[in-house]
C-alpha angles and dihedrals in degrees: 000000000000091000091050091051091049090049090053090050091051090048090052091051091050091050092048088049091071094061097081098048092044090050088053090056089052090048089054090064094048109273118136119230091253092051090049091051091050091050088050095050096040094045094047093045094050092045094051094044091050095047095045092047088060105035104024112014093162089067090068094058108100118188112240091242091058097050092095089057092052093045092049091046091053097044101036108023098040113016095031095050092048096044096047093047097048091047090047093057089059088066104025134046109269091243093053092046090050090048091053092048091053093056079088094098090060091048091049092051091050092047092050092048102043104025103032089031093221115150110226126201112265090244090066091060095040091048091052092051093045091049090049090050089051090053089053088057093045094056093037090230091188092065112100097320111183113187115223111189096212091043091053091050090050090049090050089051090053090051093049092049091046090052088049089054092058095042093048091046088053091049097058107120130209090263092074130053110236090217090057092049091051092048094049090041094055092045091047091049090054090053092047091051095052094097091053100039098037093200092195087073096052115117096236092183087071089078089067092060133081119251122215123197118169109322096335130088126195133173105257090229091055091050090050092047092050091048092050099043104033106021094042117018098036091036096052094043092050093043095052090045090052094047092051089052100040103030127248095274095052096036092053092052093049088050089068084081084078089080091055093044091050091050092050093047090048090050092052099039106033104019099248097155122219114239126209092265091053091052095046093044091047091056090050091050091050090049091051092048092050091048092051095048090054085071087076092061111122116250115262115269110238118241116254091260090056096051114108115252112247114243113245120226132193 
């Protein structure tokens, strides 16, 4: 079961990894990053609501007492994370902004330990730190880093919202269907992002054109569809499933594989070659993720001689 859960988490990271390259194809036909994000959230939200309304309508029923959870999930976990990150990259290098966002596993581990007062295995903490160190190598944080105060605050906001995503996903009880929460969360995020994206100003004719990035050309509509279906719907469903199986602390650390998946997809699709630091850092990230997920291993079962003797009564 643990291997299946890890596989789902890796699948989620691979699906999320397509979002950046697909957004670049949309940017090649004139969409801004914020417009691309809004198309992603709105398209995924409408798609999930429509599918669930037909095949699983009960999933869309949210108890009144859980509405605050869904609203917080939409505004903080989805819209907030997206908005903060895409504003951060206007002031910081993309790699540095991504690095700041993926401090989330450390924030999650600290929240679980000091707020929820749950003692985690040491490997969960070590894995989070190792994965973060690997990300530092991947983005070559030592190369020409210029600290922008507002950019750092925006990056910190992205990290906090990303941590909120994992903690809220882990908090979904049995009285709500995770698929329904994801669907309403994506739709709610699209609504929340309207003031920033201003969809009425999007050049919708751009989706009828072909987008060229590097040596590859894709129809813009195909890039948008892939980003909506694979990089959002499949990614969010797999990610929430993995977090509920692995716990927020472990799931968030395994999610750092998204950076590696995104780099590999970008290398294949748009020719952004991986340098030696990306390869070395990627191996470190994978090692940290594997170390963290070992924290979900079940405790060893004592041998019969070690089992406590039941007290006899009567």
